All heavy atoms as a GROMACS GRO file, in nm:
protein
  513
    1MET      N    1   0.081  -0.121   0.000
    1MET     CA    2   0.000   0.000   0.000
    1MET      C    3   0.085   0.127   0.000
    1MET      O    4   0.054   0.218  -0.077
    1MET     CB    5  -0.094  -0.005   0.121
    1MET     CG    6  -0.199   0.098   0.117
    1MET     SD    7  -0.313   0.065  -0.018
    1MET     CE    8  -0.447   0.164   0.030
    2PRO      N    9   0.191   0.137   0.080
    2PRO     CA   10   0.271   0.260   0.075
    2PRO      C   11   0.329   0.289  -0.064
    2PRO      O   12   0.333   0.403  -0.107
    2PRO     CB   13   0.382   0.235   0.176
    2PRO     CG   14   0.326   0.136   0.271
    2PRO     CD   15   0.237   0.048   0.186
    3ARG      N   16   0.370   0.184  -0.135
    3ARG     CA   17   0.424   0.204  -0.270
    3ARG      C   18   0.316   0.260  -0.362
    3ARG      O   19   0.340   0.350  -0.441
    3ARG     CB   20   0.478   0.073  -0.327
    3ARG     CG   21   0.539   0.091  -0.466
    3ARG     CD   22   0.582  -0.040  -0.527
    3ARG     NE   23   0.470  -0.122  -0.570
    3ARG     CZ   24   0.404  -0.106  -0.685
    3ARG    NH1   25   0.435  -0.008  -0.766
    3ARG    NH2   26   0.305  -0.187  -0.717
    4LEU      N   27   0.194   0.207  -0.349
    4LEU     CA   28   0.085   0.257  -0.432
    4LEU      C   29   0.052   0.401  -0.398
    4LEU      O   30   0.028   0.482  -0.488
    4LEU     CB   31  -0.039   0.170  -0.417
    4LEU     CG   32  -0.034   0.033  -0.483
    4LEU    CD1   33  -0.162  -0.044  -0.454
    4LEU    CD2   34  -0.012   0.044  -0.632
    5LEU      N   35   0.051   0.434  -0.270
    5LEU     CA   36   0.018   0.572  -0.231
    5LEU      C   37   0.121   0.672  -0.281
    5LEU      O   38   0.090   0.789  -0.300
    5LEU     CB   39   0.001   0.582  -0.080
    5LEU     CG   40  -0.127   0.516  -0.027
    5LEU    CD1   41  -0.131   0.525   0.125
    5LEU    CD2   42  -0.250   0.579  -0.087
    6SER      N   43   0.243   0.625  -0.307
    6SER     CA   44   0.344   0.715  -0.363
    6SER      C   45   0.311   0.753  -0.507
    6SER      O   46   0.370   0.845  -0.562
    6SER     CB   47   0.483   0.652  -0.355
    6SER     OG   48   0.495   0.545  -0.448
    7GLU      N   49   0.217   0.680  -0.567
    7GLU     CA   50   0.173   0.708  -0.704
    7GLU      C   51   0.029   0.760  -0.707
    7GLU      O   52  -0.044   0.738  -0.804
    7GLU     CB   53   0.188   0.582  -0.788
    7GLU     CG   54   0.332   0.535  -0.797
    7GLU     CD   55   0.353   0.430  -0.901
    7GLU    OE1   56   0.319   0.456  -1.017
    7GLU    OE2   57   0.404   0.322  -0.865
    8GLU      N   58  -0.009   0.829  -0.602
    8GLU     CA   59  -0.145   0.883  -0.591
    8GLU      C   60  -0.183   0.963  -0.716
    8GLU      O   61  -0.103   1.038  -0.770
    8GLU     CB   62  -0.157   0.971  -0.468
    8GLU     CG   63  -0.298   1.015  -0.440
    8GLU     CD   64  -0.314   1.083  -0.306
    8GLU    OE1   65  -0.214   1.110  -0.239
    8GLU    OE2   66  -0.429   1.109  -0.269
    9GLY      N   67  -0.306   0.941  -0.762
    9GLY     CA   68  -0.357   1.009  -0.880
    9GLY      C   69  -0.350   0.924  -1.005
    9GLY      O   70  -0.418   0.951  -1.103
   10LYS      N   71  -0.265   0.820  -1.003
   10LYS     CA   72  -0.257   0.727  -1.116
   10LYS      C   73  -0.362   0.618  -1.099
   10LYS      O   74  -0.435   0.615  -1.000
   10LYS     CB   75  -0.118   0.664  -1.124
   10LYS     CG   76  -0.009   0.762  -1.162
   10LYS     CD   77   0.122   0.692  -1.180
   10LYS     CE   78   0.230   0.787  -1.227
   10LYS     NZ   79   0.357   0.715  -1.250
   11PHE      N   80  -0.368   0.527  -1.194
   11PHE     CA   81  -0.463   0.417  -1.192
   11PHE      C   82  -0.389   0.285  -1.181
   11PHE      O   83  -0.292   0.262  -1.253
   11PHE     CB   84  -0.551   0.420  -1.318
   11PHE     CG   85  -0.642   0.538  -1.320
   11PHE    CD1   86  -0.597   0.660  -1.365
   11PHE    CD2   87  -0.772   0.527  -1.274
   11PHE    CE1   88  -0.680   0.771  -1.365
   11PHE    CE2   89  -0.856   0.637  -1.273
   11PHE     CZ   90  -0.810   0.759  -1.319
   12VAL      N   91  -0.434   0.200  -1.090
   12VAL     CA   92  -0.372   0.070  -1.067
   12VAL      C   93  -0.460  -0.039  -1.125
   12VAL      O   94  -0.582  -0.027  -1.124
   12VAL     CB   95  -0.347   0.047  -0.916
   12VAL    CG1   96  -0.477   0.044  -0.837
   12VAL    CG2   97  -0.266  -0.079  -0.891
   13VAL      N   98  -0.396  -0.144  -1.177
   13VAL     CA   99  -0.466  -0.263  -1.224
   13VAL      C  100  -0.432  -0.376  -1.129
   13VAL      O  101  -0.314  -0.402  -1.103
   13VAL     CB  102  -0.425  -0.301  -1.368
   13VAL    CG1  103  -0.487  -0.434  -1.408
   13VAL    CG2  104  -0.465  -0.192  -1.466
   14ILE      N  105  -0.537  -0.440  -1.076
   14ILE     CA  106  -0.521  -0.551  -0.982
   14ILE      C  107  -0.601  -0.669  -1.033
   14ILE      O  108  -0.716  -0.654  -1.074
   14ILE     CB  109  -0.570  -0.512  -0.841
   14ILE    CG1  110  -0.489  -0.394  -0.788
   14ILE    CG2  111  -0.563  -0.631  -0.746
   14ILE    CD1  112  -0.539  -0.337  -0.657
   15ARG      N  113  -0.538  -0.786  -1.030
   15ARG     CA  114  -0.607  -0.911  -1.063
   15ARG      C  115  -0.573  -1.011  -0.955
   15ARG      O  116  -0.456  -1.046  -0.937
   15ARG     CB  117  -0.565  -0.964  -1.198
   15ARG     CG  118  -0.637  -1.094  -1.233
   15ARG     CD  119  -0.606  -1.135  -1.376
   15ARG     NE  120  -0.671  -1.260  -1.405
   15ARG     CZ  121  -0.609  -1.378  -1.407
   15ARG    NH1  122  -0.480  -1.384  -1.384
   15ARG    NH2  123  -0.675  -1.488  -1.433
   16GLY      N  124  -0.672  -1.054  -0.880
   16GLY     CA  125  -0.647  -1.144  -0.767
   16GLY      C  126  -0.558  -1.074  -0.666
   16GLY      O  127  -0.588  -0.964  -0.622
   17GLN      N  128  -0.446  -1.134  -0.633
   17GLN     CA  129  -0.350  -1.075  -0.540
   17GLN      C  130  -0.238  -1.000  -0.612
   17GLN      O  131  -0.148  -0.946  -0.549
   17GLN     CB  132  -0.288  -1.186  -0.454
   17GLN     CG  133  -0.388  -1.260  -0.368
   17GLN     CD  134  -0.453  -1.170  -0.265
   17GLN    OE1  135  -0.386  -1.091  -0.199
   17GLN    NE2  136  -0.584  -1.182  -0.251
   18GLU      N  137  -0.244  -0.994  -0.745
   18GLU     CA  138  -0.138  -0.935  -0.826
   18GLU      C  139  -0.166  -0.789  -0.859
   18GLU      O  140  -0.273  -0.755  -0.910
   18GLU     CB  141  -0.124  -1.014  -0.957
   18GLU     CG  142  -0.023  -0.956  -1.052
   18GLU     CD  143  -0.021  -1.027  -1.186
   18GLU    OE1  144  -0.100  -1.121  -1.208
   18GLU    OE2  145   0.060  -0.986  -1.271
   19VAL      N  146  -0.070  -0.704  -0.831
   19VAL     CA  147  -0.074  -0.565  -0.876
   19VAL      C  148   0.002  -0.563  -1.009
   19VAL      O  149   0.123  -0.584  -1.012
   19VAL     CB  150  -0.010  -0.469  -0.774
   19VAL    CG1  151  -0.005  -0.328  -0.830
   19VAL    CG2  152  -0.086  -0.473  -0.642
   20ALA      N  153  -0.071  -0.541  -1.116
   20ALA     CA  154  -0.013  -0.551  -1.250
   20ALA      C  155   0.066  -0.426  -1.289
   20ALA      O  156   0.149  -0.432  -1.379
   20ALA     CB  157  -0.122  -0.578  -1.353
   21GLY      N  158   0.039  -0.314  -1.225
   21GLY     CA  159   0.110  -0.192  -1.258
   21GLY      C  160   0.022  -0.070  -1.243
   21GLY      O  161  -0.095  -0.080  -1.207
   22THR      N  162   0.080   0.046  -1.271
   22THR     CA  163   0.006   0.172  -1.264
   22THR      C  164   0.022   0.247  -1.395
   22THR      O  165   0.124   0.235  -1.463
   22THR     CB  166   0.055   0.260  -1.147
   22THR    OG1  167   0.194   0.289  -1.163
   22THR    CG2  168   0.032   0.192  -1.013
   23TRP      N  169  -0.081   0.326  -1.426
   23TRP     CA  170  -0.083   0.405  -1.548
   23TRP      C  171  -0.139   0.543  -1.518
   23TRP      O  172  -0.214   0.563  -1.422
   23TRP     CB  173  -0.172   0.336  -1.653
   23TRP     CG  174  -0.106   0.214  -1.709
   23TRP    CD1  175  -0.034   0.206  -1.825
   23TRP    CD2  176  -0.104   0.083  -1.653
   23TRP    NE1  177   0.012   0.078  -1.843
   23TRP    CE2  178  -0.028   0.000  -1.738
   23TRP    CE3  179  -0.157   0.026  -1.536
   23TRP    CZ2  180  -0.005  -0.134  -1.713
   23TRP    CZ3  181  -0.134  -0.108  -1.510
   23TRP    CH2  182  -0.059  -0.187  -1.598
   24GLY      N  183  -0.106   0.638  -1.604
   24GLY     CA  184  -0.146   0.776  -1.583
   24GLY      C  185  -0.292   0.805  -1.608
   24GLY      O  186  -0.347   0.900  -1.553
   25THR      N  187  -0.356   0.725  -1.693
   25THR     CA  188  -0.497   0.748  -1.723
   25THR      C  189  -0.576   0.619  -1.708
   25THR      O  190  -0.520   0.509  -1.720
   25THR     CB  191  -0.519   0.800  -1.867
   25THR    OG1  192  -0.486   0.696  -1.959
   25THR    CG2  193  -0.438   0.926  -1.895
   26TYR      N  194  -0.705   0.632  -1.685
   26TYR     CA  195  -0.794   0.516  -1.675
   26TYR      C  196  -0.792   0.438  -1.806
   26TYR      O  197  -0.785   0.316  -1.807
   26TYR     CB  198  -0.936   0.563  -1.641
   26TYR     CG  199  -1.036   0.450  -1.639
   26TYR    CD1  200  -1.049   0.370  -1.526
   26TYR    CD2  201  -1.116   0.423  -1.750
   26TYR    CE1  202  -1.140   0.265  -1.524
   26TYR    CE2  203  -1.207   0.318  -1.749
   26TYR     CZ  204  -1.219   0.241  -1.634
   26TYR     OH  205  -1.308   0.136  -1.633
   27GLU      N  206  -0.798   0.510  -1.917
   27GLU     CA  207  -0.802   0.445  -2.048
   27GLU      C  208  -0.678   0.361  -2.073
   27GLU      O  209  -0.686   0.249  -2.124
   27GLU     CB  210  -0.822   0.549  -2.159
   27GLU     CG  211  -0.958   0.615  -2.158
   27GLU     CD  212  -0.973   0.726  -2.054
   27GLU    OE1  213  -0.871   0.769  -1.993
   27GLU    OE2  214  -1.087   0.770  -2.033
   28ASP      N  215  -0.559   0.415  -2.038
   28ASP     CA  216  -0.435   0.340  -2.056
   28ASP      C  217  -0.432   0.216  -1.967
   28ASP      O  218  -0.388   0.109  -2.009
   28ASP     CB  219  -0.314   0.427  -2.027
   28ASP     CG  220  -0.289   0.533  -2.133
   28ASP    OD1  221  -0.346   0.523  -2.244
   28ASP    OD2  222  -0.211   0.627  -2.105
   29ALA      N  223  -0.477   0.230  -1.843
   29ALA     CA  224  -0.480   0.117  -1.750
   29ALA      C  225  -0.576   0.010  -1.799
   29ALA      O  226  -0.544  -0.110  -1.796
   29ALA     CB  227  -0.518   0.164  -1.610
   30LEU      N  228  -0.692   0.051  -1.845
   30LEU     CA  229  -0.792  -0.044  -1.894
   30LEU      C  230  -0.740  -0.118  -2.018
   30LEU      O  231  -0.753  -0.241  -2.028
   30LEU     CB  232  -0.922   0.030  -1.926
   30LEU     CG  233  -1.041  -0.056  -1.961
   30LEU    CD1  234  -1.080  -0.146  -1.844
   30LEU    CD2  235  -1.159   0.033  -2.000
   31GLN      N  236  -0.680  -0.047  -2.111
   31GLN     CA  237  -0.626  -0.109  -2.231
   31GLN      C  238  -0.517  -0.211  -2.194
   31GLN      O  239  -0.515  -0.323  -2.246
   31GLN     CB  240  -0.570  -0.004  -2.326
   31GLN     CG  241  -0.510  -0.064  -2.452
   31GLN     CD  242  -0.459   0.039  -2.549
   31GLN    OE1  243  -0.493   0.157  -2.540
   31GLN    NE2  244  -0.379  -0.003  -2.643
   32ALA      N  245  -0.427  -0.174  -2.105
   32ALA     CA  246  -0.320  -0.265  -2.063
   32ALA      C  247  -0.378  -0.388  -1.994
   32ALA      O  248  -0.329  -0.500  -2.016
   32ALA     CB  249  -0.224  -0.192  -1.970
   33ALA      N  250  -0.481  -0.370  -1.914
   33ALA     CA  251  -0.542  -0.483  -1.844
   33ALA      C  252  -0.607  -0.579  -1.943
   33ALA      O  253  -0.591  -0.701  -1.930
   33ALA     CB  254  -0.645  -0.433  -1.743
   34TYR      N  255  -0.679  -0.528  -2.040
   34TYR     CA  256  -0.740  -0.615  -2.141
   34TYR      C  257  -0.634  -0.688  -2.223
   34TYR      O  258  -0.649  -0.806  -2.254
   34TYR     CB  259  -0.833  -0.538  -2.234
   34TYR     CG  260  -0.970  -0.516  -2.176
   34TYR    CD1  261  -1.025  -0.388  -2.167
   34TYR    CD2  262  -1.047  -0.623  -2.130
   34TYR    CE1  263  -1.152  -0.368  -2.114
   34TYR    CE2  264  -1.173  -0.603  -2.078
   34TYR     CZ  265  -1.225  -0.475  -2.070
   34TYR     OH  266  -1.350  -0.456  -2.017
   35GLU      N  267  -0.525  -0.619  -2.256
   35GLU     CA  268  -0.418  -0.683  -2.332
   35GLU      C  269  -0.352  -0.795  -2.251
   35GLU      O  270  -0.316  -0.899  -2.305
   35GLU     CB  271  -0.314  -0.580  -2.374
   35GLU     CG  272  -0.363  -0.487  -2.482
   35GLU     CD  273  -0.266  -0.374  -2.512
   35GLU    OE1  274  -0.155  -0.369  -2.453
   35GLU    OE2  275  -0.301  -0.288  -2.596
   36ARG      N  276  -0.336  -0.772  -2.122
   36ARG     CA  277  -0.268  -0.871  -2.037
   36ARG      C  278  -0.360  -0.984  -1.990
   36ARG      O  279  -0.319  -1.099  -1.985
   36ARG     CB  280  -0.208  -0.799  -1.917
   36ARG     CG  281  -0.128  -0.890  -1.828
   36ARG     CD  282  -0.045  -0.812  -1.732
   36ARG     NE  283   0.028  -0.901  -1.646
   36ARG     CZ  284   0.113  -0.862  -1.556
   36ARG    NH1  285   0.137  -0.733  -1.540
   36ARG    NH2  286   0.174  -0.948  -1.479
   37PHE      N  287  -0.483  -0.949  -1.951
   37PHE     CA  288  -0.571  -1.047  -1.887
   37PHE      C  289  -0.690  -1.089  -1.972
   37PHE      O  290  -0.766  -1.178  -1.933
   37PHE     CB  291  -0.623  -0.992  -1.754
   37PHE     CG  292  -0.514  -0.955  -1.658
   37PHE    CD1  293  -0.503  -0.826  -1.609
   37PHE    CD2  294  -0.421  -1.049  -1.616
   37PHE    CE1  295  -0.402  -0.792  -1.520
   37PHE    CE2  296  -0.321  -1.016  -1.527
   37PHE     CZ  297  -0.310  -0.886  -1.479
   38GLY      N  298  -0.712  -1.024  -2.084
   38GLY     CA  299  -0.827  -1.057  -2.167
   38GLY      C  300  -0.956  -1.028  -2.094
   38GLY      O  301  -0.971  -0.921  -2.033
   39LEU      N  302  -1.049  -1.122  -2.097
   39LEU     CA  303  -1.180  -1.100  -2.036
   39LEU      C  304  -1.191  -1.157  -1.895
   39LEU      O  305  -1.300  -1.160  -1.839
   39LEU     CB  306  -1.289  -1.160  -2.126
   39LEU     CG  307  -1.301  -1.096  -2.264
   39LEU    CD1  308  -1.408  -1.167  -2.346
   39LEU    CD2  309  -1.332  -0.948  -2.253
   40THR      N  310  -1.080  -1.200  -1.836
   40THR     CA  311  -1.086  -1.247  -1.698
   40THR      C  312  -1.103  -1.125  -1.606
   40THR      O  313  -1.060  -1.015  -1.639
   40THR     CB  314  -0.959  -1.325  -1.658
   40THR    OG1  315  -0.846  -1.240  -1.672
   40THR    CG2  316  -0.943  -1.449  -1.743
   41PRO      N  317  -1.167  -1.142  -1.491
   41PRO     CA  318  -1.195  -1.028  -1.402
   41PRO      C  319  -1.067  -0.959  -1.352
   41PRO      O  320  -0.968  -1.025  -1.318
   41PRO     CB  321  -1.271  -1.091  -1.286
   41PRO     CG  322  -1.329  -1.216  -1.341
   41PRO     CD  323  -1.229  -1.265  -1.442
   42PHE      N  324  -1.072  -0.827  -1.348
   42PHE     CA  325  -0.965  -0.745  -1.292
   42PHE      C  326  -1.026  -0.615  -1.242
   42PHE      O  327  -1.142  -0.585  -1.271
   42PHE     CB  328  -0.855  -0.718  -1.396
   42PHE     CG  329  -0.904  -0.652  -1.522
   42PHE    CD1  330  -0.926  -0.515  -1.528
   42PHE    CD2  331  -0.930  -0.727  -1.636
   42PHE    CE1  332  -0.972  -0.454  -1.644
   42PHE    CE2  333  -0.976  -0.668  -1.752
   42PHE     CZ  334  -0.997  -0.532  -1.756
   43LEU      N  335  -0.948  -0.540  -1.169
   43LEU     CA  336  -0.994  -0.413  -1.112
   43LEU      C  337  -0.904  -0.301  -1.161
   43LEU      O  338  -0.780  -0.314  -1.158
   43LEU     CB  339  -0.989  -0.419  -0.959
   43LEU     CG  340  -1.015  -0.290  -0.883
   43LEU    CD1  341  -1.162  -0.250  -0.895
   43LEU    CD2  342  -0.977  -0.306  -0.737
   44VAL      N  343  -0.962  -0.192  -1.206
   44VAL     CA  344  -0.890  -0.069  -1.237
   44VAL      C  345  -0.942   0.036  -1.139
   44VAL      O  346  -1.062   0.061  -1.132
   44VAL     CB  347  -0.914  -0.022  -1.382
   44VAL    CG1  348  -0.848   0.113  -1.406
   44VAL    CG2  349  -0.863  -0.125  -1.482
   45LYS      N  350  -0.852   0.093  -1.063
   45LYS     CA  351  -0.893   0.186  -0.957
   45LYS      C  352  -0.795   0.302  -0.948
   45LYS      O  353  -0.674   0.283  -0.959
   45LYS     CB  354  -0.896   0.110  -0.823
   45LYS     CG  355  -0.940   0.190  -0.705
   45LYS     CD  356  -1.088   0.217  -0.709
   45LYS     CE  357  -1.130   0.292  -0.584
   45LYS     NZ  358  -1.266   0.336  -0.589
   46LYS      N  359  -0.848   0.423  -0.929
   46LYS     CA  360  -0.763   0.540  -0.909
   46LYS      C  361  -0.702   0.532  -0.770
   46LYS      O  362  -0.771   0.501  -0.672
   46LYS     CB  363  -0.844   0.669  -0.924
   46LYS     CG  364  -0.759   0.793  -0.921
   46LYS     CD  365  -0.838   0.915  -0.958
   46LYS     CE  366  -0.744   1.035  -0.970
   46LYS     NZ  367  -0.816   1.152  -1.017
   47ILE      N  368  -0.574   0.561  -0.759
   47ILE     CA  369  -0.504   0.556  -0.631
   47ILE      C  370  -0.530   0.687  -0.558
   47ILE      O  371  -0.496   0.794  -0.607
   47ILE     CB  372  -0.353   0.534  -0.652
   47ILE    CG1  373  -0.329   0.405  -0.729
   47ILE    CG2  374  -0.281   0.534  -0.517
   47ILE    CD1  375  -0.187   0.388  -0.778
   48GLN      N  376  -0.592   0.675  -0.441
   48GLN     CA  377  -0.625   0.793  -0.360
   48GLN      C  378  -0.603   0.761  -0.213
   48GLN      O  379  -0.644   0.654  -0.166
   48GLN     CB  380  -0.771   0.833  -0.378
   48GLN     CG  381  -0.804   0.875  -0.518
   48GLN     CD  382  -0.952   0.909  -0.534
   48GLN    OE1  383  -1.038   0.843  -0.477
   48GLN    NE2  384  -0.980   1.011  -0.610
   49ALA      N  385  -0.542   0.852  -0.142
   49ALA     CA  386  -0.529   0.838   0.003
   49ALA      C  387  -0.658   0.891   0.064
   49ALA      O  388  -0.694   1.006   0.045
   49ALA     CB  389  -0.410   0.917   0.055
   50ASN      N  390  -0.730   0.803   0.135
   50ASN     CA  391  -0.856   0.848   0.194
   50ASN      C  392  -0.874   0.797   0.336
   50ASN      O  393  -0.985   0.792   0.385
   50ASN     CB  394  -0.974   0.809   0.105
   50ASN     CG  395  -0.988   0.659   0.090
   50ASN    OD1  396  -0.909   0.582   0.144
   50ASN    ND2  397  -1.087   0.615   0.016
   51GLY      N  398  -0.766   0.750   0.397
   51GLY     CA  399  -0.774   0.712   0.537
   51GLY      C  400  -0.806   0.567   0.564
   51GLY      O  401  -0.801   0.523   0.676
   52ASP      N  402  -0.841   0.488   0.462
   52ASP     CA  403  -0.863   0.346   0.487
   52ASP      C  404  -0.774   0.265   0.392
   52ASP      O  405  -0.710   0.319   0.306
   52ASP     CB  406  -1.009   0.305   0.474
   52ASP     CG  407  -1.066   0.328   0.335
   52ASP    OD1  408  -0.990   0.316   0.236
   52ASP    OD2  409  -1.185   0.358   0.325
   53SER      N  410  -0.772   0.136   0.410
   53SER     CA  411  -0.684   0.052   0.329
   53SER      C  412  -0.763  -0.042   0.240
   53SER      O  413  -0.725  -0.154   0.217
   53SER     CB  414  -0.590  -0.029   0.419
   53SER     OG  415  -0.666  -0.111   0.504
   54TYR      N  416  -0.876   0.004   0.191
   54TYR     CA  417  -0.959  -0.078   0.104
   54TYR      C  418  -0.967  -0.018  -0.035
   54TYR      O  419  -0.973   0.102  -0.050
   54TYR     CB  420  -1.102  -0.089   0.159
   54TYR     CG  421  -1.112  -0.170   0.284
   54TYR    CD1  422  -1.096  -0.113   0.408
   54TYR    CD2  423  -1.135  -0.307   0.277
   54TYR    CE1  424  -1.105  -0.189   0.523
   54TYR    CE2  425  -1.144  -0.384   0.391
   54TYR     CZ  426  -1.128  -0.324   0.514
   54TYR     OH  427  -1.136  -0.400   0.627
   55LEU      N  428  -0.966  -0.105  -0.134
   55LEU     CA  429  -0.996  -0.065  -0.271
   55LEU      C  430  -1.128  -0.131  -0.305
   55LEU      O  431  -1.148  -0.249  -0.280
   55LEU     CB  432  -0.889  -0.115  -0.368
   55LEU     CG  433  -0.752  -0.054  -0.356
   55LEU    CD1  434  -0.655  -0.126  -0.450
   55LEU    CD2  435  -0.755   0.093  -0.390
   56SER      N  436  -1.219  -0.057  -0.359
   56SER     CA  437  -1.347  -0.118  -0.396
   56SER      C  438  -1.384  -0.074  -0.536
   56SER      O  439  -1.348   0.033  -0.580
   56SER     CB  440  -1.457  -0.078  -0.297
   56SER     OG  441  -1.477   0.060  -0.301
   57SER      N  442  -1.457  -0.158  -0.604
   57SER     CA  443  -1.506  -0.122  -0.736
   57SER      C  444  -1.650  -0.073  -0.720
   57SER      O  445  -1.715  -0.098  -0.620
   57SER     CB  446  -1.500  -0.242  -0.829
   57SER     OG  447  -1.586  -0.342  -0.783
   58THR      N  448  -1.699  -0.006  -0.822
   58THR     CA  449  -1.833   0.050  -0.812
   58THR      C  450  -1.942  -0.050  -0.843
   58THR      O  451  -2.055  -0.035  -0.801
   58THR     CB  452  -1.847   0.171  -0.906
   58THR    OG1  453  -1.815   0.128  -1.038
   58THR    CG2  454  -1.758   0.284  -0.863
   59ASN      N  455  -1.909  -0.157  -0.915
   59ASN     CA  456  -2.016  -0.250  -0.954
   59ASN      C  457  -1.969  -0.396  -0.960
   59ASN      O  458  -2.027  -0.475  -1.029
   59ASN     CB  459  -2.076  -0.210  -1.088
   59ASN     CG  460  -1.975  -0.212  -1.198
   59ASN    OD1  461  -1.859  -0.248  -1.178
   59ASN    ND2  462  -2.016  -0.173  -1.317
   60ARG      N  463  -1.868  -0.432  -0.886
   60ARG     CA  464  -1.816  -0.569  -0.892
   60ARG      C  465  -1.831  -0.643  -0.759
   60ARG      O  466  -1.764  -0.741  -0.736
   60ARG     CB  467  -1.670  -0.570  -0.934
   60ARG     CG  468  -1.651  -0.534  -1.078
   60ARG     CD  469  -1.509  -0.563  -1.117
   60ARG     NE  470  -1.490  -0.531  -1.256
   60ARG     CZ  471  -1.474  -0.621  -1.351
   60ARG    NH1  472  -1.476  -0.748  -1.323
   60ARG    NH2  473  -1.455  -0.584  -1.474
   61GLY      N  474  -1.913  -0.596  -0.669
   61GLY     CA  475  -1.934  -0.670  -0.545
   61GLY      C  476  -1.858  -0.612  -0.429
   61GLY      O  477  -1.830  -0.493  -0.424
   62PRO      N  478  -1.821  -0.697  -0.331
   62PRO     CA  479  -1.762  -0.650  -0.207
   62PRO      C  480  -1.623  -0.590  -0.227
   62PRO      O  481  -1.557  -0.615  -0.328
   62PRO     CB  482  -1.756  -0.774  -0.121
   62PRO     CG  483  -1.762  -0.889  -0.214
   62PRO     CD  484  -1.838  -0.840  -0.334
   63ALA      N  485  -1.579  -0.515  -0.129
   63ALA     CA  486  -1.449  -0.450  -0.133
   63ALA      C  487  -1.336  -0.554  -0.130
   63ALA      O  488  -1.353  -0.665  -0.080
   63ALA     CB  489  -1.434  -0.356  -0.014
   64CYS      N  490  -1.223  -0.515  -0.182
   64CYS     CA  491  -1.104  -0.600  -0.184
   64CYS      C  492  -1.002  -0.540  -0.089
   64CYS      O  493  -0.953  -0.430  -0.111
   64CYS     CB  494  -1.048  -0.602  -0.328
   64CYS     SG  495  -0.890  -0.681  -0.342
   65ARG      N  496  -0.971  -0.610   0.019
   65ARG     CA  497  -0.875  -0.557   0.116
   65ARG      C  498  -0.733  -0.573   0.064
   65ARG      O  499  -0.695  -0.677   0.018
   65ARG     CB  500  -0.887  -0.630   0.249
   65ARG     CG  501  -0.800  -0.569   0.355
   65ARG     CD  502  -0.829  -0.628   0.491
   65ARG     NE  503  -0.740  -0.571   0.589
   65ARG     CZ  504  -0.773  -0.475   0.671
   65ARG    NH1  505  -0.894  -0.427   0.670
   65ARG    NH2  506  -0.687  -0.428   0.758
   66THR      N  507  -0.657  -0.464   0.068
   66THR     CA  508  -0.518  -0.469   0.022
   66THR      C  509  -0.425  -0.440   0.135
   66THR      O  510  -0.459  -0.388   0.235
   66THR     CB  511  -0.494  -0.370  -0.093
   66THR    OG1  512  -0.526  -0.238  -0.046
   66THR    CG2  513  -0.576  -0.406  -0.213
   0.00000   0.00000   0.00000
């Protein structure tokens, strides 16, 4: 988590327990995720410090603790 917070404002791609990387825009992160993972589930989330240690998606179910 501290490494991710050092890149606040970028977008992270997570699949399972794997952090695939960070990108400057949502579109770039999404494209990279589709190229790497195809249609298997993954999460694209903007990195923001907000006082908790959870990343959650808006429409994919429960939060993912990191």
